[in-house]
Structures are given as C-alpha cells and as structure tokens.
C-alpha positions in Angstrom: -30.5 12.5 -5.2 -28.0 13.9 -7.8 -25.7 14.9 -4.3 -26.0 11.7 -2.8 -24.6 10.1 -6.1 -22.0 12.7 -6.5 -20.9 12.0 -3.1 -20.9 8.3 -3.8 -19.0 8.3 -6.4 -16.7 10.2 -4.7 -16.3 7.8 -2.2 -15.3 5.3 -4.4 -13.1 7.6 -6.4 -11.2 7.2 -2.8 -9.8 3.8 -3.7 -12.0 3.0 0.2 -10.3 0.0 0.1 -6.6 0.0 0.0 -7.2 2.9 2.4 -8.8 1.3 4.7 -6.4 -1.8 4.2 -3.6 0.6 5.2 -5.5 2.0 7.9 -6.7 -0.7 10.0 -3.2 -2.4 9.8 -1.4 1.1 10.7 -4.0 1.4 13.7 -2.7 -2.3 15.1 0.8 -0.8 14.7 0.7 2.2 16.4 -2.1 1.2 19.2 0.9 -1.8 19.4 3.8 0.8 20.2 4.6 2.8 23.1 2.4 5.9 21.8 -0.1 7.1 24.1 -3.4 6.0 22.7 -4.4 9.6 22.3 -1.5 9.4 19.9 -1.8 6.2 18.5 -5.2 7.7 17.0 -4.2 10.8 15.9 -1.0 9.0 14.2 -3.9 6.8 12.9 -5.8 9.3 10.9 -2.8 11.1 9.6 -2.1 7.9 7.7 -5.6 7.2 6.6 -6.1 11.3 5.2 -2.8 10.9 3.3 -4.1 7.6 1.7 -7.4 9.5 0.7 -4.8 12.1 -0.6 -3.0 9.6 -2.7 -6.4 8.1 -4.0 -7.4 11.2 -5.0 -4.8 12.2 -7.0 -4.1 9.2 -8.6 -7.4 9.6 -10.5 -7.4 13.1 -11.1 -3.8 12.6 -12.6 -5.2 8.9 -14.3 -8.6 10.5 -15.6 -7.7 11.1 -19.1 -6.4 7.9 -19.2 -8.8 6.0 -17.4 -11.8 7.7 -20.2 -9.6 6.7 -23.1 -9.7 2.8 -22.3 -13.1 3.4 -21.1 -13.1 2.8 -17.3 -16.6 2.7 -16.3 -15.6 1.8 -12.5 -13.8 5.4 -12.0 -16.4 7.6 -11.6 -14.4 10.7 -12.6 -13.4 8.9 -15.3 -16.9 8.7 -16.4 -18.1 12.2 -15.7 -19.6 10.7 -12.4 -18.3 13.3 -10.4 -16.8 16.7 -11.4 -12.6 17.2 -11.1 -13.0 20.2 -8.8 -15.0 18.3 -6.3 -12.1 15.8 -6.3 -9.3 18.5 -6.3 -11.2 19.7 -3.5 -11.2 16.7 -1.6 -7.8 16.0 -2.1 -6.5 19.3 -0.9 -8.6 18.7 2.3 -7.0 15.3 2.7 -3.5 16.3 2.1 -3.2 19.4 4.6 -5.6 17.3 7.0 -3.0 14.8 7.0 -0.3 16.9 7.0 -1.7 18.6 10.3 -2.5 15.5 12.1 1.0 14.4 11.4 2.9 17.1 13.1 1.6 16.5 16.5 3.9 13.6 16.1 7.4 13.6 17.2 9.7 15.6 14.8 11.5 12.4 13.4 8.3 10.4 13.2 6.9 13.6 11.5 9.3 14.1 8.9 8.9 10.3 8.2 5.6 10.5 7.6 5.7 14.1 6.0 8.5 12.2 3.3 6.5 9.2 2.9 3.3 11.3 1.9 5.5 13.5 -1.0 6.8 9.8 -2.2 3.4 8.7 -2.8 2.4 12.0 -4.3 5.0 11.9 -6.7 4.5 8.7 -7.7 0.8 9.7 -9.0 2.3 12.7 -10.6 5.0 10.4 -12.7 6.9 8.3 -11.8 4.3 5.5 -11.9 5.2 5.8 -15.2 8.8 5.1 -15.0 11.3 2.3 -14.3 11.4 2.9 -10.9 7.8 2.4 -10.1 8.1 0.7 -6.9 10.6 3.0 -5.1 7.8 5.3 -3.9 6.1 2.1 -2.7 9.7 0.8 -0.9 10.3 3.9 0.4 7.0 4.9 1.5 5.7 2.3 3.5 9.5 1.0 4.6 9.1 4.6 6.7 5.3 3.5 8.0 6.7 1.7 11.0 9.4 4.8 11.7 6.4 7.2 11.8 3.6 4.9 13.8 6.6 4.1 16.5 7.1 7.7 17.2 10.8 7.3 16.6 10.8 6.2 20.2 12.6 3.1 20.1 13.4 3.6 16.7 12.3 0.3 14.7 14.8 -2.0 13.9 16.0 -2.5 10.5 14.3 -5.5 9.4 11.2 -4.4 10.3 11.6 -1.5 8.1 13.2 -3.9 5.6 9.6 -5.5 5.9 7.5 -3.4 5.6 9.4 -1.9 2.4 9.1 -5.2 0.5 5.8 -5.7 1.4 5.0 -2.0 0.3 6.9 -3.2 -2.6 4.8 -6.4 -2.8 1.7 -4.3 -3.1 2.7 -2.0 -5.8 3.1 -4.9 -8.1 -0.6 -6.4 -6.7 -2.2 -3.2 -7.5 -1.1 -3.1 -10.9 -1.1 -6.4 -12.7 -5.0 -6.5 -13.6 -4.5 -2.9 -15.1 -1.4 -4.0 -17.2 -3.1 -3.8 -20.4 -5.2 -0.7 -20.2 -2.0 0.6 -18.6 0.1 0.0 -21.6 -2.6 1.3 -24.0 -2.8 4.6 -22.6 1.6 4.9 -22.5 1.8 4.0 -18.9 5.2 1.9 -18.6 6.1 1.1 -14.4 8.5 -1.7 -13.7 6.1 -4.5 -13.4 4.8 -3.0 -17.1 8.5 -3.6 -18.5 9.1 -6.7 -16.4 5.6 -8.2 -18.1 2.9 -10.2 -16.4 5.0 -13.3 -15.5 8.2 -11.9 -14.3 5.8 -9.3 -12.6 3.8 -12.6 -10.9 7.2 -14.1 -9.6 8.6 -11.1 -8.2 5.5 -9.8 -6.2 5.6 -13.7 -5.1 9.6 -13.5 -3.7 9.0 -9.8 -2.4 5.8 -11.5 -0.1 8.2 -14.7 0.7 10.8 -12.0 1.5 8.3 -10.3 4.0 7.7 -13.7 5.7 11.5 -14.5 6.4 11.8 -11.0 7.9 9.4 -10.8 10.2 9.9 -14.4 11.5 13.6 -14.6 11.6 14.7 -10.9 11.8 13.4 -10.3 15.9 15.9 -11.3 17.8 16.1 -14.4 19.8 14.3 -17.9 18.8 11.4 -18.1 16.2 7.9 -19.0 18.1 6.3 -21.6 16.7 4.0 -19.9 15.2 5.9 -17.5 13.6 7.9 -20.3 11.9 5.2 -22.4 10.3 4.5 -19.2 8.3 7.5 -19.7 5.9 6.7 -22.8 4.6 3.2 -22.4 4.5 3.7 -19.3 2.8 6.3 -21.4 0.2 3.3 -24.3 -0.4 0.7 -21.3 -0.9 3.0 -20.0 -3.8 3.7 -23.0 -5.4 0.2 -24.7 -5.4 -0.7 -21.1 -7.0 1.5 -21.0 -9.7 1.2 -24.5 -10.4 -2.6 -24.2 -11.0 -1.9 -20.7 -12.7 -1.4 -22.4 -15.9 -5.1 -22.7 -16.4 -7.1 -20.0 -19.0 -8.2 -16.9 -17.3 -6.6 -18.4 -13.7 -5.4 -16.5 -11.4 -4.5 -18.6 -8.8 -0.6 -17.0 -8.4 -2.7 -14.0 -8.2 -4.6 -15.3 -5.4 -1.8 -17.2 -4.0 0.4 -14.0 -3.3 -2.5 -11.9 -1.8 -3.1 -14.8 1.0 0.8 -14.5 1.6 0.4 -10.7 1.8 -2.8 -11.6 4.3 -0.2 -13.7 6.6 2.4 -11.8 6.5 0.0 -8.5 7.5 -1.2 -10.5 10.6 2.4 -11.6 11.6 3.2 -7.9 11.7 0.5 -7.0 13.8 1.5 -10.5 15.5 5.1 -9.4 16.4 4.2 -5.7 16.9 6.4 -2.5 15.6 8.3 -1.9 19.4 9.8 -5.8 18.5 13.6 -5.6 18.2 
C-alpha cells in the first residue's frame, strides 16, 4: 500500500494534465505531418517524456518554496514522496526524451533538444526573472520544427503561432500562483506586470495566435476559420466584462476557451500548411 501511495504521488508530481495536453497536440500535429507513422509515434513519445522531465525538475527545484507556503497539492513539498525518487524519475525521463529525439532528422532533433534545454533552464532559474516567458515562446515555437521532422520546414507564421500560444500558456500557468510565488521570491514577467495586466497580456496572446492561424496560410481562409477570430474576440470581451465580480474567474475561463479554440484550429490546419 505504501508503494502504491508513493507511485500515485509521483504521478501527481509529474503534472499529468499539462503533459498530456501538450502530448495530445503534438500527436495530432505529428500524425498530420509527412512523417511515417512509426516516426510520428517516436516523436510524440519524445515530447511526452520531455514534458514529464520538465514537470519533475520543476517540482524538485520548487519543493522548498512549495513547502514554505504549505502547498499540500504538491506531493514532494508535502513529503509524500522522497526527493531521490523524483530525481531518478527526472533523469530517466530526460534520458528517454533525448534518445527518442535522436530518431528524428538532424535539424528536427536539434530543435527539440534546444526546446528541452530551454524548458529545463526555465525550471532552473529563468522562471524568477523578467525573461520568464522566453523559454515558453522559444520551446513551443520549435515544436512544429521538430514534429515536421524539418521536411518541409514549417512556415514562419506557424512557428510564430506556436510561440504566442506557448507564451499564453506561461501566463495561464502562473496566474493562479502569483501570491504564493511572490511570497517565496519568484518574480517572473507575470509577477512584475501584475494580475490585471497579465490577464490582458494572455488575452492578447491567444488572440494573436488565432489571427496568425487564420490569416497566415496562403489563400483565402475557410468560412470556419474566419469565424474563429470574431468568436474569440466576443468570448474575451464577455469574459473580461464579467470579471469585475469578486473572486470571478470569468476572464481566466475566457482565455482558456480561446486557447482551446486555437489548439483545435492548429490541429485542423495541420503542420504542413503553407
């Protein structure tokens, strides 16, 4: 029973929902590219193990801060699992991510290794600086390069859309923890901008992603794609208008909904679009 509890705590420590979400998007893009199926599966596995390594490293670095603010939702900070187990899981996941990445073409493999290094750098200290958003923009922006296997090289607008969506993910991920982070000395870009400005910045980023995905590809956008921009604007406007109530999360939910629309649009367009 004790071993089962420790295993469950390790899974919780790995941030399964973000890892699963990024992996699901990666799988859709890889399968929709010109990669053979086996190659797409290996690339998706590389993304998944990479995401696990980033989550485990993040909790290892944050454990003392999480414990100081009483984060009971963090198994490592709550001492439900020993640091050595998480450290071993991080090393195993990181090695697996690197090995799986090397099955891709050289340019694609280099892109994913650079993205992983950027994400680990965020965990190791960049998260507490004014440049905290840079690793998200850089790593997410390189994802289409990796998943396309570099052939054909993804168009600039797709790389930019992935970067803006990744930047929005950073703000969305940090916003609920601003108070706890501030109490432990973490001052990334969202902390420096403050909650109100950060919410507007997140809205602008997801809207920029929508615009890039609709108007970036050559040719006339489809009627379905064209509707996403006014729909996104309407959702954000309503969300922010309703956000003036005490403890309201309307703006946050509006941003999340538009981000989901962006992801669906990205999968619909595909990584090989020009």
